[in-house]
N, C-alpha and C positions, 0 to 999 in steps of 0.2 A: 494408627491414625491415618486418615485419608488426606492427601494433599488436595486443596481446592484447585481444580484445573479448569473451571469454566466460569465466565462472567454471566452467561446467559441461562442460568438456572431458572426454572419456573415453579419451584415449590413455594408453598406459602411462607416458609421460613428458610430461604435458600442459603443464607450465610451462617447457619448454625453448624455447617460441616466443619470439623476441626481443621485448623490451618497449621502447617509446620513451617518453620523459618526456611528461607531460601538457603540452599546449600551449594557449595562449589560443585562443578561438574567433575566427572571422573578424571579428566586430564589435569585438574588443578586450577583451571581458570575461574574467573569470578562471575561468569554469566549466570544469573539466577534461573532456576527451573521451576520454582513454585511462587505463588503470590496470593495475597489476600484481596479478593475482589472488591471489598469496600475501600481498601486503601488505593486500589487501582482507580476507582471512580473518584475518590476524594482528591488524589494527586492531579488528575487531569483537570478537574473542575477548578482547583486552586490555580493551576497554570493559566487556564482560560480567563479567569476573573482578574488575575494579575495583568494579563495583556489588556483587558478591557479598561482597567484603571489607568494603565500607561497611555492608552490611545484615547482616553476620554469618553468612552461609550457609557451611556446610561443603561443600555440593554442591547442584546443581540436577539434577532429572530432567525433561527436556524432551520433551513429547509433541507440542506444537504444531509443525507442519512449518516454519512461518516462524521460530520460535525455534531449531529444529534447524539450519536453514540459516544463520541469523545466527551461531550459535556455531561452526559447522564448515564451512559451504559445501556440505553434503551435501543432495542432493535425490533422492528416490526415490518414484515413484508418488504424486505430490503430492496429486492430487485424492482418491485412495483414502484416504490417511492424514489428510486433513482430516476425514473422517467416522469412521474407524476408528483408535482410539488403540492401535495394535498395534506401534508402532515408537517407540523412545525413546532418548535420548542422556543418558548420565551425565556431567556436567561437574563435577568437584571444584574447589574453590578451588586446591588443589595436588594434582598427581597426574595419572594418565593419563585421557584422555577416551575413553569406551567407547561404541561404537554397538551398541545392541541391535536387530538388523535382522530384517526379514522373511526367512524361510528361503530360502536360495538366491540372495539378491540382495546380499550384502555386497560383492561385487566392484564394484558401482556406486560405492562410496564409499571403499573402503580405500586407494586411491591418495592420498587427501588427507592432507597433513601434519598436519592438525588432529585426525585420528582415530588414536589410539594402538593400539586393539584393537577387534575386532568379535566380538560374541557373538550367538547366536540369541535373539530376543525370547522372553520367558516368557509373553507375552499375545497370541499370534498371532491368535486369533479372539475379539476383544474383545466382540463382540455376544453371545457364548455363554459363554466361559470366565471372563470377569471377574465374572460374576454369582455365582460360587461360589468356593470356596477352591482349586480345581484349579490355577489359574494365579496368582491374587493372592498366595497364601501363598509359593510359591517366589520370586515377584517381590520380596516384602518381605524375605525372608531374604537374597537375593543383594545387593540394594541396601544393606541394613544391614551386611553384611560389608564392602562396599566403603567405606562411610562410616567404619566402625571402623578400616579399614586406612589411610585417607588423611585422616581428619578431625581427628586430634590431639585427640580427646576432644569435639569439637564435634558435636552431634547435630542441628543445624538444617538441614533439607532443604527445598528449594523445589520445588513441582510447579506447572507452568503449566496443566495440565488433565489429568484422568484420571477413571476410574470411582471411585465412592466406596469400593469394596472395596480398591482399590489404596492409597488414602490410609490406610485402616484397617489394611491389612497392614503398612505402614511403621510406623504408630504401635504396632502390636502388638510390633514389634521394638525398641521403646524410642526411636524417632526422634521429633524434634519437627518436625511437618509444617506448612508454610506455603504459601499460595497466592502464587506469585512472579510471576504474569502482569503485575500493575501495575509491579512492580520492573523486569521485563525491558523492558516498553514504555517506561518512563521512561528506562532506559539507552539505548534505541534512538532516542530523540528527537533526539540530536545525530548528524549524519552525518559520517563520515570523508571526506577528499577522494576516496578511491576509491569510496565509496558515491555521492557526488555525480556522479562520472563515469558510474556505472551508471544513475543517474536521468536524466542528460542523454541517454545513448544510448537508454534506454527511451522517453523523450519524443520523440526524433527519429523513432523507428520508428512510434510511435503517430500522430504528425502525418502521416507518409506514408500511413498507413491511412485517416485521416480525409480526406486529399486525394482518395483514390480514391472514398470515399463521396460527397463533394461533387460530383465529376465525374460520378457515376452518377445523381444526383438528376434525375428527369424525371417527368412525368405518367405514371401507369400502373405504375411500379415499386412493389413492396411494401416495407413496413418490414422484413420478414424478409429480403428480398433485399439491402437496404442493410446490414442487420446482418451478413449472411453475408459481404459484401464486406469489412467492417471486420474481422471475426474472421479471415478468410482472410489478409488483409494483415498482421495482428498476428502470426500464426504464421509467415508468410514472413519477417518482420522479426526472428525469433528470440524473439518473445514466447511466453507460455505459455497464458494464458487470460484471458477477460474476466469480471469478477465479477458484472456485472449485464447486463440486456438493455434499457438505457435509451436507446431510439431510438424516437421517436414523431413523428406528423405531424398537421397540421390540428387538429381538436377534441380529439385525444388528447394534445396538448401541454399541456392545461390541464384538470385539475390535473396536476402533475408526477408522476413515478414510474410512468406506464404503460409496460409492457414492449412490445418490438417484437412486431408482430402481422402477420397476412396482409392488413392494410388497404392498398388501393392509394392512392397519393399523387395529389392533384389539383392543377391549376394554381392559383397564388395562395396556396397554403398555406405554412405554416412546417414545417420539419423540425428537430427538436432532438435532440441526443445528448450523452451523457456517456461518456467513454472507459472509466474504471474498469478499467484494464488492468494485469494482472500481466505486465509486459513482459520484455524481455531481461534476463538475469542475475537474474531474480526480483524486479525492482524496479518499483514502481507508477508508472503514468502516468495522471494524472487532470486532464483539462481538458474543458470543455464548449463547444459552439458551436451556434448556431441559424442555419439557412439558409432562404432564400426560394425557392419553386418557381416557375420561369417557365413560360410566357412572361408578360410583363407586369411591372408594378412593385409593390412592397409597398404596402399600404394605409397611410394616415396612422396608424391605430391600431397596426399592426404596427411601424412606425417608432418610435412613441412608447414602446412597452414595451421595444423593443430598446435604445433610447437609455437608458432607465432602468436596465436591467440592466448596460449598459456603464458607466454612471456609478457604479452601486453597486460594481462590481468595482474600478474604478480609484480611487474615493474610498477604499475600504477597503485597497487595496494601498498607497496613500499614507500610511496610518497605521503601517505595519509597520516596526519598527526594533528592534534589541536593547534590552532593558530595558523595553519596553512591556508592561504587564501585560494579561492576558487580559480582566480586567474593564474596563480603560481602552479596549481595542479595542471591546468591546461598547457601552460608553457613547458613544464617539465615532464609531461606525459610521454609514454613510449612513442617513438617516432614510427609512424605507419609507412611502410615501403610504398613508393610512388604508385605502383600498379594496383594497390589495394585501397587507395584514398577515396576513389569515387564511390565505393560501397562501404565506407566506414560507418560504424554505428553512430546514431545521433549524439550520444552522450558518453563521457568517460565514467562519470558516477552520477547517481541520482539518489535522492532520499527515499527511505522506506519507513512506513508506519502502518496505518490502516490501509494504505494503497501506495502507489508510487508518489512520493511527496517531494517537497523542496529539500535540498537544492537540486538543480540540474546544472551540471558542469559539462559544457560542450567542448569539443576539440578547439585548439587555439585558433584555427581558421574560421570557426563558426561562433566563437565566444561572444562577440559583441552582438551577434544576431539573436542568439538563443539564451544567453546567460546574464545574470546580474551578479556582480561580485559580492563576496562575503567571506566568512572564514569558517573552517571546521571547528566544532566545539565538542567537548566530551558529552556523551549522551546522544549524539546523532547516530543514526543507523543508515548506511548507504550501501547500494549495490554497485559493484565495479564491473563495467561492461567491456566485452570484446566481440566483434564480428570480423572475421577475415574471409573475404571473398573477392574475386576480381572479375571484371567484365570478360565474358567469353569462356570462363572456366566452368566445369561441371559441378564442383564441390565448394561448399562454404562451411565454416566452423563457427559456432556460437558457444562462448563460455562466459560465465558470470559468477561472481562471488558476492555474498552479503556479509558485511562487517559492522561491528560496533566501534565507534570512535571513543577511545579511553583517554585518561589523563596523559598517557605517554605514547600512544600509537593506536593500534587496532587490536581487536579480538574477533576471530572469525565466528560468525553465526552459522554459515553454511559449511558442512563437513563432508559433502558427498565426494567420493574419490574421483580423480581424473583417470582417463583410460590409458593404462600402461602400454598397450600395443601401439596406440597413436603417439605416445611420447617417445617411443624407441627410435633411435636414429638408424637409418638404413646402413647395413654393414656391407 
């Protein structure tokens, strides 16, 4: 029998592939590696509608492609609709889910059991027609009619993103319009078992891509060539795209956030990368590694900062358990030596799902500026961050692990090995 390993199948009868139950991984942990795509969709929609009931929404109108996918499993021209809000999904608390699709492409999604009806979008050319009443007024009238039909008198409607004219068009029809993005992200913070299986598969594929990058590192190769290897392997593994271009070498590793360039790598340097990958099934894979370029051995300084980054990640992973508050994590986190504070990474941990999600836990000195308090809960997936670099130095080290919060602590989703040569102490 075949394991169902894709939600985005396009056959006429995509879910007739046999499904096998999730099984423990080889090392005996409980992270599932297979899933039923119908159960994946049903579980997410159930969580979304539970949130809607709790917050009092009659309906959501979802423009964000990630939220559309969470609610229905539907994906269409993802990158295009990240910049053009011309496709939307109407999700009532009770009643049919309606996809308002780009003309001629409804067949991509209408096989999904989560979509009851497809209509043509009223706002096809958002960059032009949303600026006047040509499309926004008909949009408002149509959504208001649906809310009147299914809302049982409730007029509270959530929008995750849209042009101002669209929100005003709904208000002109007497609807109470709210920004629901934070509510949807809060709903998505807890992953279903099927989502965890998607995340595990996405991670495995990204690790394979990073292995190809590590194998290709040699003097003379460019950062862009290495990034192309990673991107190509991500696509081969069923992934979709990489959100950033964070692969740098030598003096470009410090400070962090330099993007891949045409710089040629030289012996003795460090190469650092962050995967930031929207992988298979649309789930994020986010871990970081730093490598040494041979021939020769790492310098004492390179080993020192690598060990610091390693210790920071592992100390902070050791704090994570259900019930731990975000402020407690910030207060108990690994103490960054003074000379590295200026170039600290913005977060200690951040949520992972279909992309980098809630929560974001900043360092104690930044907490009130960037973070809102809360607690870790079983079913959350987070990435644990470290960047060690100091002003005036040539090298920086980026390390990061992705973990699942369990009932008792954590289980690692990322398994890529650390660099033994960089972990060795100078003799």
